C-alpha positions in Angstrom: 5.9 -0.7 23.7 8.1 1.6 25.8 8.8 5.3 25.6 12.0 6.5 24.0 15.0 5.9 26.3 15.6 9.2 27.9 17.1 9.7 31.3 14.4 10.5 33.9 15.9 9.9 37.3 19.7 9.9 37.9 21.5 9.2 41.1 25.2 9.9 41.1 27.4 8.5 43.9 24.6 8.9 46.4 25.2 8.0 50.0 22.8 8.2 53.0 23.8 8.0 56.7 21.7 8.1 59.8 23.4 8.8 63.2 26.7 7.6 61.9 25.2 4.4 60.4 25.5 3.9 56.6 22.2 3.2 54.9 23.4 3.6 51.3 26.8 4.2 49.8 28.1 4.8 46.3 24.7 4.5 44.6 24.7 5.1 40.9 21.4 4.6 39.2 19.8 5.8 36.0 16.1 5.2 35.4 14.9 6.0 31.9 11.5 7.0 30.6 9.5 3.8 30.1 11.7 1.7 32.4 10.0 -0.9 34.7 12.5 -1.4 37.5 12.0 -4.1 40.1 14.0 -3.6 43.3 14.7 -6.2 45.9 17.2 -6.9 48.7 17.5 -8.0 52.3 15.8 -6.3 55.2 17.8 -3.4 56.3 19.6 -3.3 52.9 18.4 0.2 52.1 15.4 -0.4 49.8 13.2 2.0 51.8 16.0 4.6 52.0 16.5 4.5 48.3 12.8 5.0 47.7 12.8 8.0 50.1 15.7 9.6 48.1 13.8 9.0 44.8 10.6 10.5 46.3 12.5 13.5 47.7 11.4 12.6 51.2 15.0 12.7 52.3 18.1 14.4 50.9 21.2 12.3 50.3 24.2 12.8 52.6 26.5 12.7 49.6 26.0 12.7 45.8 23.4 14.2 43.6 19.9 13.4 42.3 18.7 14.8 39.0 15.2 14.6 37.5 14.3 15.1 33.9 11.0 15.4 32.1 10.9 15.2 28.3 14.6 15.5 28.3 14.7 18.8 30.4 16.1 19.0 33.9 13.3 19.7 36.4 13.0 20.2 40.2 10.5 17.4 40.6 8.4 14.8 38.8 4.8 13.9 38.9 5.0 10.7 41.0 2.2 8.4 42.1 3.2 6.5 45.2 1.7 3.4 46.7 3.2 3.1 50.2 3.1 0.1 52.5 -0.1 -0.1 54.4 1.7 0.2 57.8 2.7 3.8 56.9 -1.0 4.9 56.9 -2.9 5.9 60.0 -6.3 4.2 59.5 -7.7 6.2 62.4 -7.6 9.4 60.5 -11.2 10.6 59.8 -11.2 10.5 56.0 -13.4 8.7 53.4 -12.2 6.4 50.7 -13.1 8.9 48.0 -11.2 11.7 49.8 -8.1 9.5 50.0 -8.2 9.0 46.3 -8.8 12.7 45.6 -5.7 13.5 47.8 -3.6 12.1 45.0 -4.4 15.3 43.0 -3.1 17.7 45.7 0.4 18.1 44.3 -1.0 18.9 40.8 -3.0 22.0 41.6 -2.9 25.3 43.4 -2.8 24.8 47.2 -6.2 26.3 48.0 -8.1 25.2 44.9 -11.2 23.1 45.8 -12.0 19.8 44.1 -14.6 20.2 41.4 -17.0 17.8 39.6 -14.4 16.7 37.1 -12.1 15.7 40.0 -14.9 13.8 41.7 -15.7 12.0 38.4 -12.0 11.1 38.0 -11.9 9.8 41.5 -14.9 7.6 40.9 -13.3 6.3 37.7 -10.2 5.3 39.8 -12.4 3.7 42.5 -14.1 1.6 39.8 -10.7 0.6 38.4 -9.6 -0.7 41.8 -13.0 -2.1 42.8 -13.7 0.3 45.6 -16.6 2.4 44.2 -19.2 0.8 46.4 -17.1 1.9 49.5 -16.5 5.5 48.3 -18.1 7.1 51.4 -16.7 4.6 53.9 -14.1 5.9 56.5 -10.8 4.2 55.9 -10.9 2.9 59.5 -13.7 0.5 58.4 -11.6 -1.1 55.6 -9.8 -4.3 55.5 -6.1 -4.3 54.7 -6.7 -5.3 51.1 -9.4 -2.6 50.7 -7.1 0.1 52.0 -4.3 -1.1 49.7 -6.7 -0.8 46.7 -7.7 2.7 47.8 -4.1 3.8 48.1 -3.5 2.4 44.6 -6.4 4.6 43.3 -4.7 7.5 45.0 -1.4 6.7 43.3 -3.0 6.5 39.8 -5.4 9.4 39.8 -2.9 12.1 38.8 -1.7 10.1 35.7 1.8 10.1 37.1 5.0 10.2 35.0 6.5 7.8 37.5 4.6 5.1 39.5 6.3 3.9 42.7 4.9 0.7 44.2 6.2 -0.4 47.6 5.2 -4.1 48.2 2.0 -3.7 46.2 0.8 -7.3 46.9 0.7 -6.8 50.6 -2.7 -7.5 52.0 -4.2 -7.9 48.5 -6.7 -10.7 48.2 -6.4 -13.4 45.5 -9.5 -12.1 43.7 -8.0 -8.7 43.1 -4.4 -9.9 42.4 -5.0 -10.8 38.8 -6.7 -7.5 38.2 -3.8 -5.7 39.8 -1.4 -7.4 37.3 -3.6 -6.1 34.5 -3.7 -2.6 35.9 0.1 -2.4 36.2 0.7 -4.0 32.8 -1.6 -1.3 31.3 0.2 1.6 33.0 3.6 0.2 32.1 2.9 1.0 28.5 3.1 4.7 29.1 4.5 5.2 32.7 7.9 4.6 34.3 7.4 2.1 37.1 9.5 1.4 40.2 8.5 -1.7 42.1 9.9 -2.6 45.5 9.4 -6.1 46.8 11.2 -8.3 49.4 10.8 -11.2 47.0 10.4 -11.7 43.3 6.9 -12.8 42.4 4.8 -13.0 39.3 4.4 -9.2 39.2 8.2 -8.8 38.8 8.2 -10.7 35.6 6.8 -7.5 34.0 10.0 -5.6 34.9 12.6 -4.7 32.3 15.3 -4.4 35.0 16.0 -6.1 38.3 18.1 -4.3 40.9 19.3 -5.7 44.3 19.9 -3.2 47.1 22.2 -4.1 49.9 23.8 -0.8 51.0 24.9 -0.4 47.4 23.2 -1.3 44.1 23.7 -4.3 41.8 22.0 -4.9 38.5 20.9 -8.5 38.3 20.4 -10.5 35.1 19.8 -13.9 36.7 16.6 -15.6 35.6 16.2 -17.5 38.8 15.1 -14.3 40.6 11.9 -14.5 38.6 9.5 -17.0 40.0 7.0 -18.3 37.5 3.7 -19.9 38.5 2.1 -22.7 36.4 -1.2 -22.1 38.1 -4.0 -20.6 36.0 
């Protein structure tokens, strides 16, 4: 059951250009509360740029981006973000638990220290993603799949209004894949989800909308983009 359909993120005639090169043009996109949007498209088509605009990591060259929470216009949203693993410097001296706790940094005063309730919440997230036994390990000692699960815990810990998942199946081992489906399905009941993938897989069947990005946006209704597996 989805939340009432209220506008949450609205891009109006958004364009982005880098050094004279067009990355996105004429993008009009409305994401409602409770939407589960799957985004795909060719390499270089603008998927990453679109995410950066939604995450407020870059400002559009043209057009406007509007955010709403409970129907009111706001300057930002509480967003949980699972980036691609290659965006993380695994040499940074930080533990698994500290990575997950860092997902709370945008929800609290800048200098406030983490307390026992924060640590308990982090442990809950680590158990959810199967990383509680590695809570004190440095991230440099993790496999790619373990780091991906740790970053998922970071994305979930703040109970985000919007959950952004960039290639969430990357590096995930088959043993955790089914559990990942269950986690995402559970959060989709009360969270707006934006999923980016270079190909449509089982996880994309959960989406309520499918969008193709290739410089501009195209809503896709074709069932053949959803790949169903008969394997149990």
